C-alpha positions as CSV (number, residue, x, y, z in Angstrom):
1,M,275.3,70.1,187.2
2,A,277.1,73.4,187.2
3,R,277.2,76.0,184.6
4,Y,280.4,77.0,183.0
5,Q,280.6,80.5,181.7
6,P,284.4,80.9,179.9
7,I,285.7,84.1,180.2
8,D,287.0,86.2,177.2
9,M,290.6,86.4,176.5
10,V,291.9,89.8,178.2
11,D,292.3,92.7,175.9
12,H,295.0,94.6,177.2
13,Y,298.0,93.9,180.0
14,H,299.4,96.5,181.7
15,G,302.4,96.8,184.0
16,K,304.6,93.9,184.9
17,I,303.2,90.8,185.4
18,C,304.4,87.5,186.5
19,G,303.5,84.4,188.6
20,H,304.3,85.0,191.9
21,S,301.2,86.0,193.1
22,D,297.1,86.1,192.5
23,T,296.2,87.9,189.7
24,Y,294.0,91.0,190.0
25,F,291.4,92.4,187.5
26,Q,290.8,96.1,187.0
27,K,288.6,97.8,184.5
28,R,289.8,101.4,183.2
29,G,287.2,103.0,181.3
30,E,286.2,100.4,178.5
31,T,289.4,98.0,178.9
32,L,289.8,94.9,181.3
33,C,293.2,94.9,182.9
34,T,294.9,92.1,184.9
35,G,298.1,92.4,186.7
36,R,300.2,90.5,189.4
37,I,301.7,92.0,192.4
38,C,305.4,90.6,192.4
39,F,306.9,91.7,195.7
40,P,304.3,93.3,197.6
41,R,305.7,95.8,200.2
42,D,307.0,95.2,203.6
43,L,306.2,98.2,205.7
44,S,308.3,96.5,208.5
45,K,311.3,96.7,206.4
46,K,310.4,100.0,203.9
47,P,308.0,102.3,205.9
48,Y,306.1,105.1,204.1
49,S,308.4,108.2,203.3
50,A,307.4,111.8,204.4
51,E,306.3,112.4,200.7
52,E,304.2,109.1,200.4
53,I,302.5,110.1,203.7
54,A,301.6,113.8,202.3
55,T,300.3,112.1,199.2
56,H,298.1,109.7,201.0
57,E,296.8,113.1,203.0
58,K,296.2,115.0,200.1
59,F,294.2,112.1,198.6
60,S,292.1,111.9,202.1
61,A,291.7,115.7,201.9
62,V,290.2,115.3,198.2
63,I,287.9,112.6,199.3
64,T,286.6,114.5,202.1
65,A,285.5,117.3,199.9
66,I,284.0,115.4,197.3
67,K,281.8,114.2,200.1
68,A,281.2,117.2,201.2
69,L,280.1,118.9,197.8
70,T,276.3,120.2,197.7
71,T,274.2,119.2,194.8
72,E,274.3,122.3,193.2
73,Q,278.1,122.1,193.2
74,V,277.6,118.1,192.0
75,N,275.2,119.3,189.3
76,A,278.0,122.0,187.9
77,Y,280.4,119.3,187.9
78,K,278.0,117.1,185.8
79,T,277.3,119.8,183.3
80,A,281.2,120.6,182.6
81,F,281.7,116.7,182.7
82,V,279.3,116.2,179.7
83,A,280.6,119.3,178.0
84,Q,284.1,118.2,178.1
85,K,285.2,117.9,174.5
86,P,288.1,115.5,174.4
87,K,286.4,112.8,176.7
88,K,289.7,112.6,178.9
89,Y,287.6,111.3,182.2
90,A,285.6,108.2,181.8
91,T,283.6,108.7,185.1
92,L,281.7,111.6,186.7
93,R,283.8,110.6,189.9
94,G,287.0,110.9,188.2
95,F,286.4,114.1,186.7
96,I,285.0,115.6,190.2
97,F,288.5,114.0,191.8
98,A,290.4,115.7,189.1
99,Q,289.1,119.0,189.6
100,E,288.9,118.9,193.4
101,Y,292.6,117.8,193.4
102,A,293.7,120.5,191.1
103,K,292.3,123.0,193.8
104,L,294.8,121.6,196.5
105,S,297.8,121.8,194.1
């Protein structure tokens, strides 16, 4: 006989939610969110604009910069992450991403 474990009700909903597609779950900090994608984008009808491509390239450059960090740089980011007074970022990776993204801007 299989075990049945009911999940708790979702604490918060974020964004537009409807019944057109499957539900996805996402954890933002300590909050579990769910949502549904109503109308997924058809790239054959509406391809990416130049601004969207530039944003994709900027994110790729940030990820590449994060992967190239030395352990000394990561330790410096850890120290700054722990020292942040209003806890703006929930994870170290998010904190490092924000710092590296700001460098490119």
